[in-house]
C-alpha positions, -999 to 999 in steps of 0.1 A, spaced: -709 -310 199 -740 -319 215 -752 -299 244 -760 -311 277 -782 -296 299 -802 -310 331 -836 -299 339 -841 -290 378 -875 -295 393 -883 -276 424 -853 -263 438 -855 -234 461 -818 -218 461 -809 -182 483 -846 -162 489 -866 -189 465 -849 -185 432 -856 -217 412 -833 -228 390 -846 -241 357 -816 -254 337 -778 -267 345 -752 -261 317 -717 -281 316 -691 -251 303 -655 -255 302 -626 -229 301 -598 -235 276 -561 -225 278 -567 -214 241 -592 -194 248 -580 -174 276 -548 -169 253 -575 -153 229 -586 -134 256 -555 -119 268 -540 -111 233 -573 -92 223 -570 -75 255 -527 -68 249 -542 -54 214 -570 -31 229 -549 -18 259 -574 -33 280 -607 -19 268 -619 -62 260 -612 -71 293 -639 -40 305 -664 -53 275 -662 -93 289 -673 -79 325 -696 -56 315 -713 -78 291 -724 -113 305 -733 -129 266 -695 -116 255 -678 -130 285 -696 -167 280 -687 -164 243 -652 -160 246 -640 -179 279 -664 -209 278 -673 -239 252 -701 -261 262 -692 -298 266 -709 -332 273 -684 -345 295 -689 -337 336 -651 -344 340 -639 -322 316 -665 -294 326 -650 -262 343 -678 -243 357 -716 -247 354 -740 -219 336 -771 -218 355 -801 -205 341 -830 -192 364 -865 -192 364 -870 -152 365 -848 -151 337 -811 -144 351 -779 -170 346 -749 -169 361 -716 -189 360 -702 -211 389 -671 -227 387 -672 -263 395 -661 -273 431 -646 -312 441 -662 -321 477 -644 -349 490 -667 -367 516 -644 -389 547 -661 -415 568 -658 -408 602 
């Protein structure tokens, strides 16, 4: 599967943090079921690991997608090396 990434140039977000790249992610029912199963088998230890480790959470819960319609989340990579996962929101604009 090819990976789609959007380069963002000169964007200031919240206190001057520069966004370098935005990637499309998709959370599927299959991945959620695997995480729930592993959490039950480890008596909740796996959920703790997912909450502590960003890379582990990204690996187990999300897969990259190339379709903006199928994506459920965005991976935002910042210039300072930090990254975050944001849920996709639908905004409706109405003309008055």
